[in-house]
N, C-alpha and C positions, 0 to 999 in steps of 0.2 A: 783577675787581679784582686788581692785582698784589700781590706780597708787601709791597713798600714802601708801597703804598696802604693795605693793611689796618693796618699799624703806625701810619701817620699818622692814619687815620680814628679808630682807637682812642684815640690821643693827643688828638685834637680833642674826642672825646666826654668824655674824663676832664677836660680843662681847660676845656671850653666854647668854645674857639676855638683857631685855629692861625695863626701868621704866614703871610701870603700867599706869601712867598718860600720857605717850607718845602715848599709843595705843588708846587714846580717839578719835583721828582723823581718825582712821581706825578700827572701831568695827568689821569689817568682819574678822580680824585676829583671834579674840577670838571666834567669832561665828563659824568659819570653823575649829577650833581646831588647828590652826597654832601656836598660842601662848596659854600657860596655866599658871596659877599662880604658883609662887614658894612657896611651902608649908612652907618652912623655913623662908621666908620673903615675906609677901604678897604685899610689895611695888614694887616687881619685877615680870616680866613675863618671862617665859622660852620658847624658840622655840622648837616646835616638829620637829622631823627629816623630811625633805622634802619628802623623799621616802614614809614614812608612811602616811603623809598627802595627798600625791598625790593618793596613792592607796585607801585611805578612800573616797576621793572625787569622784574618778572614780567609786568606788563601788556604790555610791549614784546615779550616772548617769545611771549605768547599771540597778539598781533597778527601776528607773523611766522608762527606755526603756521597761523593762519587763512588768511593769504595763500597759503601753500603748499598747503593743502587746497583752496582755490578753484582754484589752478592745476592741481592733480591732477584735479579734476572737469572742468575745461575740456579737458584733454588726453584724458581718457576719452571725453568727448562727441565730440571731434574724430576720434578713432580708431575709434569704434564702427561707423560705416558702412564704413570700410575693412576692419575685421576681418570684418564680415558678407560683404563682397564676396569676400574671400579664401576664406571657407568655401564660398561658392557656386561657386567656380571649381575644378572637379575636376582640371583639367590644370595648375593653378598649381603651380610647383615648391615642394616642401616643404623642400629642403635649401638652407640659406643658404651661399653660397660663403665659404670662409675668407678672413679679412682678409689683405691683402698684407703687413702689418706688425702684429705684436702684441707688446706689452711685458708681460712676466710679472714680477710682484713677489714676492720671497721664495723661499726654497729649496723649499718644498712645492709652490708653484704651478709653479715651473720644472721640478721633477721630474715633476709630473703631465703637463705639456705635452710634455716630451721623451719620456716613456713612451708617451703616446698616439701620437706620431709614429713611435716605434720599432715599436709594435705594427702600424702600418699599412705599414711598410716591407716591400717584396716583392722588391727587386732588389739594392740596393747601399747600403752605409753608408761614408761617407768622414769620417774624424775627424782633427783635429790636437790633440794633447795636449802642451802645453808643460810645462816644470817640472823635468825631470831628477830630482834628489833632493827637490825641493820638493813640498809637498802638491799634489795634483791640484786641478783647477778644480771648480766646483760643478755644472756640467752633468753629469747622470748618464748619460753616453754611453760611459763607459770599459769596462774589462774585464768587470764583471758582466753587461752587456747583450750582449756580443759572441757568446757561444756560442749564445744563443737565436736570434740572427739567422742564424748559420751553420747551425743545425739545420734551419731552414726554407728553406734554399737561397740565402740572400743571400750576396753576397761582401762582405768587410770589408777596407778599406784604412786603416791607421792610421799617422800620422806623428808620431814622437817626436823629442825632442832627443837628440844623441849621448850625453849623460851617462846617459840611461836604459839604455844597454847595460850599465852597471855597477849598475843597480838590480835586485837579485836577485828580489824579489817580482814585478816587472813581467815580467822575462825568463821566469821560471818559468811565469807564467800564459800568456804568449804561446805557449810551447812546448807547453802542454796543449791549446790550441784545436784543434778538429777541423773542417775545412771549407775553403772558399775564402778564406783569410785571408793577408794579407801585411802586414808591418810594415817601415817604413824610418825612417831617422833623418837629421837635419841638425844642424849645429852650433847653428843658431838657427832657430826657427819663429815663426809669428804667434801671437796669442792663440788661445784655444781656438775650434775651429770644428767643427760637426757638419753634414753634408749627407746627406740621406736621399733615395734614388731621384732625385737631381738635381732635386728638386722642392720641397723644404723645407729650410731651414737654420736653425741656432741659433748665436748668438754672444753673449758676455757684453756687457751694456749699461752696466756700471759698473766702475770700477777695483777695487772690492772684490767684484765678481761677485755682488752682491745682486740684480741684475736681469739678465734675459736677453731678447733680442729674437728672436722667431720670424719668419722671413722666408719668404713664399710668392710674392713678386713674381718672375716668371720672369727678368726682366733682372738683378735682384740675385743671385738664386740661381745664374744662369749665370755671373755675374762671379766669385762665390766659388768655384764649381766649377772654373773656369779657373785661379784662383789656386792651388787645391789641386793640380790637375794639373801646374802649372808647378813647384811645390815638390816634388812627387812625382818628377818627372823628374830633379831635382837631387839627390835623396836617395840614400842608400846602404842596400841591404837589410840588415836586422838579422841574418838567417840566410841562408846560412852567414856566420859572423862573418868579415868581410874582414880581410886582413892590414893592419897599420898603414901609413898612407901614409909614404913615405920622407921622411926629414928633409932639409931644405935648409940647408946651412951649420950643421948641428947643431940646427936649429930644427924642432920637430915641427908636425904639422898643427894641433893644438890651440893651440899657441903662435902660429901664423900667424893663426888665427881671432881670438885675443886682440889680436894686433898690428893687425889690420884695424879692430877696434873702438877701439883706442887712437888711431888716426889720425883717428877721428871725434870725439875729445875726450871720450869717456865716462870716468866715474870707475870706480874698482875695483868699487864696489857696482853701478854700472850695467852693467858687463861681466858680473858674476856673475849679475845678474838676466836679462840677455839670453841667456846661455849655459847657464843652469840649474846653476851651480856655486856653491860657497861662496866668500866673499871671500878667505879665507886661501889657497885653492888658486889663485885668480886672481893674488894677490900673489906667490906662489911662482913662477908661470910668468913674471910680469913681471920678477922678479929674474933668472931664467935668460935672458930676452931681453936684459936690460941687460948681463949678463955676456958673452953671445955677441956683442953688437954693440959692446961697449966704451963703454957709455953711463954717464954719471955723474949724470944728472938726468932727470926725466920729460920735460921739454921737449926735451932733446937726444935722448932715446930716440925720440920721435915723428919728429924730423927724420931720424934714422938709419934708422928703419923705411922711411920714404919713399925714402931714397937707396939702400937695400940691395936693393930689388926682391924681398924675400921675400914680399910680399903682392902676388899677381897677381890677374887677373880671376877665376880659378877660386876663389880663397880668398874674394873678396868675394861671389861668387854663392852660395857655400855658407853664408853667414851671413845669407841673406835673412830 
């Protein structure tokens, strides 16, 4: 019974009846037999005794439970000979192959699934960690797990956004890692990705990252691995720290990346999200672009960017 239904049913019990039109907001009362039409005057509904209504509803639940128990017994009888056959076959495989796709709900289950896969990793871990200064994603594949992998001989390749170069905690951690580890950065990366031994992958399955998808289908894992390799080839090693790219017409590489996204029609907030920056910094760069190109409006700025040639194929590829 909904909240409105409880209020109306109490009102009907107190008054002895209820206008039929008043029950329109709670049709559950009539559906469940708590109110029934007054045969002498169809404009009114009369309440059924609560004790009788409760017994009737409980009886329905008992019938549902009895049906489920009967179904349980039928399933048990159907599987009994199959279970006996499996026990009698000594060569029958005991290990059930992992499902090609598994959806994990909640942070705890996601963490457990990724931890099990990390424990089984023997060769290579590839990860994409977006965010810049923003909080990291929920998949527990970041810094705390890396040294354990390196210590048992795995190689680790991690791809961050360029803004991570200025995130001291991340940089300090990477500098402390011992083993076959390499970190590169791009202006823009995909959502979080974890690929282990090129055999299993994890990706977020919801915008708020409350779900994660575990992928063991070879075709899909191969596709995601190829995507990582493509982005890796386009990225710049974090160490040694490369010199800043030369400015073109006084416009820096970061401003060219912002200009490329401006031509796609993104808002300031959208650009900040894609590049892992805060909105204030993006607006400051846009203001410098406007000054450098002599723009007086955002529409004109987009046109001038296209005409100026400051955004070339290289700039577009680095914002993949």
